[in-house]
N, C-alpha and C positions, 0 to 999 in steps of 0.2 A: 513515364506516361504523361503526367501533368506537372512535373517538377518545375517550380518557378513561375507557375501561372499567376499573373498579377491580379486577377479579379475574381478567381474562383472562391466562392463563399460556402457552398454546400455540395455534398455528394450523396446521391442515392444509388446504392449498388443493386444491380439486378440479382435475383435469387440464385442464379447459376454460378456466380463468382465464388471461387474457392481460394484464390490466392491474390494477395496484393504484393507486388514485387518490390525489391529494394529501390529506394529513392523515388517511389511512385508519385508522392505528393510533397516531396522535399521543398521547403522554402515557399510553399503556397501561403503567404503571410496572412491572407484574408480568410482562409478556410476555417470555419467555426463549427461546422456540423457534418457528421457522416451518419447516414442510415446504413447499417451494416447488413450484408447478405447473411441469411441464416445458414448458408452453406460454407461460409468462410472458414478456412482451416489454417491459414498461414499468413502472417504479415512480415515482410522483409525488413531488414535493417534500414533505419533512417526513413522509412516509408512516410511518416507524418512529422518528421523533424522540422522544427521551426514553423509550425502552423499555429493557428489561433484556436485550436480545438478547446472546447470548454467542458464537454461532458462525454466521457468514454465509458460505455458499458458494452463490452465485447461479447460476441456469441460464446456459449459455454465451452465449445470444443476447439477454439482457435489457439494456435501456437504462434508465438512471435519471438523474434530474435531479441533476447533479453538485453536491456541496457540501452538500445539505440532506436527502436521503432518509434518511440514518442519523445525522443530527446529534445530538450529546449522548447517544450510546449508550455510557455510561461503563463498562458491564460487559463490553464486547466482549473476547473472548480471541482471536478468529480472524476475519479478513476476507479473502476470496478474490476477486480481480478476474475477471469473466467474460471470455470470449474476444472479446466485442463491444467491450471497452474497449481500444483500441490505444495510447492515450496516457494515462498515469497522471494522474488529475485531483487537484485539491485536494479531498480527500474531506470534510474538516472533520467527522471522526467525534466530535469533542469530546475527542480525545486520551484513549483508553481508560485507565482508572485501575487496571487489573489489572497485576500485575508482569510477566507474560510474554505480552504481546500479540503475535500473529504476523500479518504481512501477507504474502499470497501473490500474486505477480504471475502473470498468464496467460502461457502459452508463446507467445501471439500478441502480446504487448506489443511495440510498436515504439519508443515514446518515453518516457523518464523526464523528465517536465516539471519546471520550476523549482519547488522547495520541496515537491513533491508527496509525497516519501517522509518528509521531516522533519515534515510536518504531522500525522502520525499517531503520533508518539512511540514508534517501535520502536527496539530496540537492535541489530537485525540485519536484513539483507535479502538475498535471493537474486535476482540479476539474470539473467534467461534470455538465452540466446544469440540470441534473436529481436530483441533491442533493437538499434536502429541509430542512435538519437539520445539523448544525455544532455545536458540543458540546463544552463545556469548555475545554481549553488546547488541542484542536484537533491536533495541529501540534507540540506539546511540545516534546523536547528532554531532556533526563536526562544527563547533561554534566558530571556527576560523573560516568556514566557507562563506564567501561574500553573499551568496544567495539565501542563506538561512535566515537573515534578517532578525537574528536574536530570538526567533520563535523556539519554544521548548514544549516538550510533551507535557500536557497538563492532566490528561485523563486516559487511563487504560481500563477498558471494560472487559471483565473476564466472566466466563460462564461454566467453569469447571466444577464438578462435584469434588468432595473431599477425596474420594477414591481416585479420581482422575489426577488431582494434584500430586498424589503420592506416586502414581504410575508413570507420569510423564517424564520425558528426558529433558532436564533443565541444564543448560551450560552453567559452569561454576560461577561465571561472571555475567549471567544473562541480563542483569539490571544495570550493568556498567554504563555510565554516561547519563543516567536519569538523575534529575535534581530532586532530592527528597523533600525540599522545601516547596516544590511546585506541583509535582505529579501526585495524583490520587488514584488509587485502584478501586474500581467499583465492582463489587462481588455479589454473588447470590445471597438472598436473605437467609439469615441463620448461620452463615459460614464465615463471618468476620473473624472469629477467634481462630478457626482452622487456617485461614489465610495468613493471619498475623503470625501464627506459630510456624507456618511453612515458609512464607516469604521473608519475614523480618528476622526470625530467630535462626532458622536453618541456614539462610544465606547472608545473615548479618547486615541486613538493610534496615532502614528506618522510614519506610514509606507510610503515608497516610492510607488507611483502608476503610472504606465505607460500604455499607450494604445498599443494594439496589432497592428502589421504591417498588419495583415490580415483583 
């Protein structure tokens, strides 16, 4: 559609658009902003690859080809999962090169899949109480990846009750790859002891756990 357009900086989609096809805005290097159609239901592979998008908050019911739709978007500062994505995918955003990239999970998220959070090079993540599964190595970073820039997970915010902790499906090595000297778990008030018992003793980790101020 507009692939390779040399000067395109912004796009406003009309409300009737339901689909963005494969390669539609591929390599539009100056494209920084898209106003999405509320009717949008699908984004094809490599549709926004190698653009300069900075803020992506997709309509709640859109589906996209996981891994490639936003590949190599190095300028990204914010990416929000739509409610249609129940299981966090390997986004392969190209590990945003900005200092403060923020990833926002949907309140409909059910599963944090293996390596999906670490794949986007964030230093903190807020895990919604809707999550019921945390797979092995869910927060793992590959320190050998040249785009990771030595950034590590520093803070994981959790909202689970003690009952939810016990009932969730946790992978046996869900915390693999996290640096116990750096990462801190922020948990609900009054539940520090419960989290310490569950996270550190049951799974043999040694993470710092602090209670939320709220």
